[in-house]
C-alpha positions as CSV (number, residue, x, y, z in Angstrom):
1,M,-45.8,41.0,7.8
2,E,-47.3,39.1,10.7
3,H,-46.6,35.9,8.9
4,D,-42.9,36.6,8.5
5,R,-42.5,37.3,12.3
6,D,-44.1,33.9,13.1
7,D,-41.7,32.2,10.6
8,D,-38.7,33.9,12.2
9,H,-39.9,32.9,15.6
10,D,-40.3,29.3,14.5
11,I,-36.8,29.3,13.0
12,E,-35.3,30.8,16.1
13,S,-37.1,28.2,18.3
14,D,-35.9,25.4,16.0
15,V,-32.3,26.7,16.2
16,A,-32.5,26.9,20.0
17,A,-34.0,23.4,20.2
18,A,-31.2,22.1,18.0
19,R,-28.5,23.8,20.1
20,S,-30.1,22.4,23.3
21,S,-30.1,18.9,21.8
22,I,-26.5,19.2,20.7
23,D,-25.4,20.4,24.1
24,R,-27.3,17.5,25.8
25,R,-25.6,15.0,23.5
26,A,-22.1,16.5,24.1
27,K,-22.7,16.3,27.8
28,Y,-23.8,12.7,27.5
29,V,-20.7,11.8,25.5
30,E,-18.4,13.6,27.9
31,V,-20.0,11.8,30.9
32,S,-19.7,8.5,29.2
33,I,-16.0,9.0,28.4
34,Q,-15.3,10.0,32.0
35,Q,-17.0,6.9,33.3
36,A,-15.1,4.7,30.9
37,I,-11.8,6.3,32.0
38,R,-12.7,5.7,35.7
39,N,-13.7,2.0,34.8
40,G,-10.4,1.5,33.0
41,D,-12.0,0.8,29.7
42,F,-9.3,2.7,27.9
43,D,-6.4,1.0,29.7
44,D,-4.3,-1.5,27.6
45,L,-5.5,-0.2,24.2
46,P,-3.1,-0.9,21.4
47,G,-0.8,2.1,20.9
48,A,-1.3,3.4,24.5
49,G,1.6,5.7,25.5
50,K,3.0,5.7,22.0
51,P,3.2,8.8,19.7
52,I,0.6,9.1,17.0
53,E,2.1,8.0,13.7
54,N,2.6,10.5,10.9
55,L,1.3,13.3,13.1
56,G,3.6,16.0,11.7
57,E,3.4,14.9,8.0
58,V,1.7,16.8,5.2
59,H,-1.9,15.8,4.7
60,D,-2.2,13.0,2.1
61,P,-5.8,12.4,1.0
62,D,-5.0,8.8,0.1
63,W,-3.3,7.9,3.5
64,W,-5.9,5.4,4.5
65,I,-5.6,3.2,1.4
66,R,-1.8,3.3,1.4
67,R,-1.8,2.3,5.1
68,K,-4.3,-0.5,4.5
69,I,-2.2,-1.9,1.6
70,Q,0.9,-1.7,3.7
71,R,-0.7,-3.1,6.9
72,E,-2.3,-6.1,5.2
73,N,0.6,-6.5,2.8
74,L,-1.8,-6.4,-0.2
75,T,-0.3,-6.7,-3.6
76,G,-1.7,-5.8,-7.0
77,L,-4.4,-3.7,-5.4
78,G,-4.9,0.1,-5.4
79,P,-4.0,2.9,-7.7
80,A,-1.1,2.3,-10.1
81,A,1.0,4.9,-8.3
82,F,1.0,2.8,-5.2
83,T,1.4,-0.6,-6.8
84,L,4.2,0.5,-9.1
85,R,6.0,2.2,-6.1
86,T,5.8,-1.0,-4.1
87,E,6.9,-3.2,-7.0
88,D,9.8,-0.8,-7.8
89,A,11.1,-1.2,-4.2
90,Q,11.0,-5.0,-4.5
91,L,12.1,-5.3,-8.2
92,D,15.9,-5.9,-7.5
93,A,15.1,-8.8,-5.3
94,R,12.7,-10.2,-7.8
95,L,15.2,-9.8,-10.6
96,D,17.9,-11.5,-8.5
97,A,15.8,-14.6,-8.3
98,M,15.8,-14.9,-12.1
99,T,18.3,-17.1,-14.0
100,S,18.3,-15.7,-17.5
101,E,19.0,-12.3,-19.0
102,R,16.0,-12.8,-21.3
103,E,13.7,-13.2,-18.3
104,V,15.2,-10.1,-16.6
105,R,14.8,-8.0,-19.8
106,E,11.1,-9.2,-20.3
107,T,10.3,-8.3,-16.6
108,L,11.9,-4.9,-17.0
109,D,10.1,-4.2,-20.3
110,D,6.8,-5.2,-18.7
111,F,7.5,-2.9,-15.6
112,N,8.4,0.0,-17.8
113,R,5.3,-0.5,-20.1
114,R,3.0,-0.5,-17.1
115,G,4.7,2.6,-15.7
116,I,4.3,4.5,-18.9
117,E,0.7,3.4,-19.3
118,A,-0.1,4.5,-15.8
119,R,1.2,8.0,-16.5
120,R,-1.1,8.2,-19.6
121,Q,-4.2,7.3,-17.6
122,L,-6.8,10.0,-17.3
123,L,-8.8,8.4,-14.5
124,G,-7.3,10.6,-11.8
125,G,-5.8,9.2,-8.6
126,P,-2.4,10.0,-7.2
127,P,0.3,10.9,-9.7
128,V,2.7,8.1,-10.8
129,V,6.2,9.2,-9.7
130,T,8.0,5.8,-10.1
131,P,10.6,6.2,-12.8
132,V,11.0,3.7,-15.6
133,R,14.2,1.7,-15.5
134,D,16.9,1.7,-18.2
135,V,16.9,-2.0,-19.2
136,D,20.6,-2.2,-20.2
137,V,21.8,-0.6,-16.9
138,E,19.5,-2.8,-14.9
139,V,20.8,-5.9,-16.7
140,D,24.4,-4.9,-15.9
141,R,23.5,-4.3,-12.3
142,W,21.8,-7.8,-12.2
143,R,24.9,-9.4,-13.7
144,A,27.1,-7.6,-11.1
145,R,24.9,-8.8,-8.2
146,R,24.9,-12.3,-9.6
147,Q,28.7,-12.4,-9.8
148,A,29.1,-11.0,-6.3
149,R,27.0,-13.8,-4.8
150,P,28.8,-16.8,-3.4
151,S,29.6,-19.5,-5.9
152,E,26.7,-21.6,-6.7
153,P,26.3,-24.0,-9.6
154,R,25.0,-21.9,-12.5
155,Q,23.3,-23.0,-15.6
156,R,24.6,-21.4,-18.8
157,E,22.0,-19.4,-20.5
158,G,20.2,-21.2,-23.2
159,Q,21.3,-24.7,-22.0
160,P,18.6,-27.0,-20.7
161,T,18.7,-27.9,-17.1
162,K,20.0,-31.5,-16.4
163,L,17.6,-33.3,-14.2
164,R,18.5,-36.5,-12.4
165,W,15.8,-39.0,-11.9
166,R,16.0,-40.8,-8.5
167,G,13.1,-43.2,-8.9
168,A,13.2,-46.9,-8.6
169,R,14.9,-48.7,-11.4
170,R,13.0,-51.0,-13.6
171,R,13.8,-54.6,-13.2
172,T,14.2,-56.8,-16.2
173,R,13.1,-60.4,-16.2
Protein backbone atom coordinates (compact mmCIF):
# COMPACT_ATOMS: atom_id res chain seq x y z
CA MET A 1 0.00 0.00 0.00
CA GLU A 2 2.81 2.36 0.89
CA HIS A 3 4.25 1.91 -2.59
CA ASP A 4 0.96 2.87 -4.28
CA ARG A 5 0.79 6.14 -2.36
CA ASP A 6 4.29 7.08 -3.51
CA ASP A 7 3.37 6.29 -7.13
CA ASP A 8 0.23 8.43 -6.83
CA HIS A 9 2.26 11.24 -5.29
CA ASP A 10 4.83 11.01 -8.12
CA ILE A 11 2.09 11.11 -10.75
CA GLU A 12 0.44 14.12 -9.09
CA SER A 13 3.73 15.98 -8.91
CA ASP A 14 4.45 15.14 -12.58
CA VAL A 15 1.03 16.44 -13.59
CA ALA A 16 1.54 19.61 -11.54
CA ALA A 17 4.98 20.14 -13.12
CA ALA A 18 3.53 19.65 -16.60
CA ARG A 19 0.73 22.15 -15.92
CA SER A 20 3.26 24.65 -14.60
CA SER A 21 5.42 24.20 -17.70
CA ILE A 22 2.42 24.62 -20.00
CA ASP A 23 1.34 27.76 -18.14
CA ARG A 24 4.86 29.25 -18.39
CA ARG A 25 4.99 28.52 -22.13
CA ALA A 26 1.56 30.05 -22.68
CA LYS A 27 2.59 33.21 -20.81
CA TYR A 28 5.82 33.40 -22.82
CA VAL A 29 3.91 33.08 -26.11
CA GLU A 30 1.35 35.69 -25.04
CA VAL A 31 4.08 38.17 -24.00
CA SER A 32 5.92 37.56 -27.30
CA ILE A 33 2.74 38.22 -29.30
CA GLN A 34 2.00 41.43 -27.38
CA GLN A 35 5.56 42.67 -27.96
CA ALA A 36 5.32 41.89 -31.68
CA ILE A 37 2.02 43.80 -31.88
CA ARG A 38 3.61 46.83 -30.15
CA ASN A 39 6.63 46.63 -32.50
CA GLY A 40 4.34 46.53 -35.56
CA ASP A 41 5.54 43.10 -36.68
CA PHE A 42 1.99 42.15 -37.69
CA ASP A 43 1.33 45.33 -39.66
CA ASP A 44 1.21 44.97 -43.45
CA LEU A 45 0.69 41.22 -43.47
CA PRO A 46 -1.05 39.86 -46.58
CA GLY A 47 -4.78 39.62 -45.96
CA ALA A 48 -4.77 42.19 -43.15
CA GLY A 49 -8.21 43.69 -42.71
CA LYS A 50 -9.82 41.18 -45.07
CA PRO A 51 -12.29 38.50 -44.06
CA ILE A 52 -10.99 34.97 -43.69
CA GLU A 53 -11.81 32.97 -46.81
CA ASN A 54 -14.31 30.09 -46.60
CA LEU A 55 -14.91 30.72 -42.90
CA GLY A 56 -18.59 29.73 -42.94
CA GLU A 57 -18.24 26.72 -45.25
CA VAL A 58 -18.69 23.11 -44.27
CA HIS A 59 -15.46 21.39 -43.23
CA ASP A 60 -13.69 19.75 -46.16
CA PRO A 61 -10.80 17.49 -45.14
CA ASP A 62 -9.13 17.99 -48.53
CA TRP A 63 -9.32 21.80 -48.52
CA TRP A 64 -5.56 22.26 -48.38
CA ILE A 65 -4.74 20.19 -51.47
CA ARG A 66 -7.57 21.80 -53.47
CA ARG A 67 -6.40 25.28 -52.45
CA LYS A 68 -2.76 24.48 -53.35
CA ILE A 69 -3.75 23.11 -56.76
CA GLN A 70 -5.87 26.20 -57.41
CA ARG A 71 -3.34 28.71 -56.05
CA GLU A 72 -0.42 27.29 -58.02
CA ASN A 73 -2.54 26.44 -61.07
CA LEU A 74 -1.28 22.86 -61.04
CA THR A 75 -2.67 20.50 -63.63
CA GLY A 76 -2.69 16.75 -63.73
CA LEU A 77 -1.96 16.48 -60.02
CA GLY A 78 -4.12 15.42 -57.15
CA PRO A 79 -7.00 13.03 -56.76
CA ALA A 80 -9.00 12.20 -59.88
CA ALA A 81 -12.04 13.92 -58.37
CA PHE A 82 -10.21 17.27 -58.45
CA THR A 83 -8.43 16.88 -61.77
CA LEU A 84 -11.59 15.75 -63.57
CA ARG A 85 -13.59 18.62 -62.08
CA THR A 86 -10.98 21.13 -63.25
CA GLU A 87 -10.76 19.53 -66.68
CA ASP A 88 -14.55 19.50 -67.00
CA ALA A 89 -14.68 23.25 -66.32
CA GLN A 90 -12.15 23.89 -69.10
CA LEU A 91 -13.31 21.22 -71.56
CA ASP A 92 -15.54 23.42 -73.77
CA ALA A 93 -12.69 25.86 -74.40
CA ARG A 94 -10.35 22.97 -75.16
CA LEU A 95 -12.86 21.46 -77.60
CA ASP A 96 -13.38 24.84 -79.27
CA ALA A 97 -9.71 24.92 -80.20
CA MET A 98 -10.07 21.65 -82.12
CA THR A 99 -10.64 21.62 -85.86
CA SER A 100 -12.13 18.21 -86.53
CA GLU A 101 -15.11 16.30 -85.23
CA ARG A 102 -12.98 13.17 -84.97
CA GLU A 103 -10.59 14.95 -82.59
CA VAL A 104 -13.53 16.24 -80.50
CA ARG A 105 -15.02 12.75 -80.25
CA GLU A 106 -11.68 11.19 -79.27
CA THR A 107 -11.15 13.82 -76.57
CA LEU A 108 -14.65 13.29 -75.16
CA ASP A 109 -14.26 9.49 -75.25
CA ASP A 110 -10.98 9.81 -73.34
CA PHE A 111 -12.53 12.20 -70.78
CA ASN A 112 -15.50 9.85 -70.23
CA ARG A 113 -13.25 6.78 -69.97
CA ARG A 114 -11.12 8.43 -67.27
CA GLY A 115 -14.22 9.59 -65.38
CA ILE A 116 -15.70 6.09 -65.34
CA GLU A 117 -12.36 4.58 -64.35
CA ALA A 118 -12.00 7.07 -61.48
CA ARG A 119 -15.41 6.05 -60.14
CA ARG A 120 -14.31 2.40 -60.12
CA GLN A 121 -11.17 3.05 -58.10
CA LEU A 122 -11.04 1.56 -54.65
CA LEU A 123 -8.16 3.69 -53.41
CA GLY A 124 -10.30 6.10 -51.44
CA GLY A 125 -10.06 9.85 -51.72
CA PRO A 126 -12.86 12.27 -52.46
CA PRO A 127 -15.77 10.96 -54.51
CA VAL A 128 -15.85 11.65 -58.24
CA VAL A 129 -18.93 13.76 -58.94
CA THR A 130 -18.00 15.00 -62.41
CA PRO A 131 -20.54 13.60 -64.88
CA VAL A 132 -19.55 11.92 -68.11
CA ARG A 133 -20.53 13.82 -71.23
CA ASP A 134 -22.86 12.62 -73.98
CA VAL A 135 -20.52 12.63 -76.98
CA ASP A 136 -23.22 13.31 -79.62
CA VAL A 137 -24.72 16.20 -77.62
CA GLU A 138 -21.27 17.69 -77.04
CA VAL A 139 -20.36 17.40 -80.73
CA ASP A 140 -23.59 19.24 -81.62
CA ARG A 141 -22.76 21.95 -79.06
CA TRP A 142 -19.21 22.18 -80.50
CA ARG A 143 -20.62 22.61 -84.03
CA ALA A 144 -23.04 25.32 -82.84
CA ARG A 145 -20.27 27.24 -81.08
CA ARG A 146 -18.09 26.93 -84.19
CA GLN A 147 -20.83 28.29 -86.44
CA ALA A 148 -21.53 31.16 -84.04
CA ARG A 149 -17.93 32.35 -84.20
CA PRO A 150 -17.03 35.12 -86.63
CA SER A 151 -16.18 33.87 -90.09
CA GLU A 152 -12.72 32.55 -90.38
CA PRO A 153 -11.20 30.45 -93.09
CA ARG A 154 -12.17 26.89 -92.23
CA GLN A 155 -10.61 23.75 -93.45
CA ARG A 156 -13.02 21.08 -94.55
CA GLU A 157 -12.75 17.99 -92.45
CA GLY A 158 -10.62 15.34 -94.04
CA GLN A 159 -8.87 17.73 -96.45
CA PRO A 160 -5.17 18.38 -96.05
CA THR A 161 -4.13 21.85 -95.05
CA LYS A 162 -2.62 23.83 -97.92
CA LEU A 163 0.68 25.24 -96.88
CA ARG A 164 2.37 28.00 -98.79
CA TRP A 165 6.13 28.04 -98.76
CA ARG A 166 7.65 31.51 -98.62
CA GLY A 167 11.29 30.63 -98.83
CA ALA A 168 13.85 31.88 -101.32
CA ARG A 169 13.34 30.53 -104.80
CA ARG A 170 16.01 28.44 -106.36
CA ARG A 171 17.90 30.08 -109.12
CA THR A 172 18.61 28.13 -112.26
CA ARG A 173 21.84 28.63 -114.12
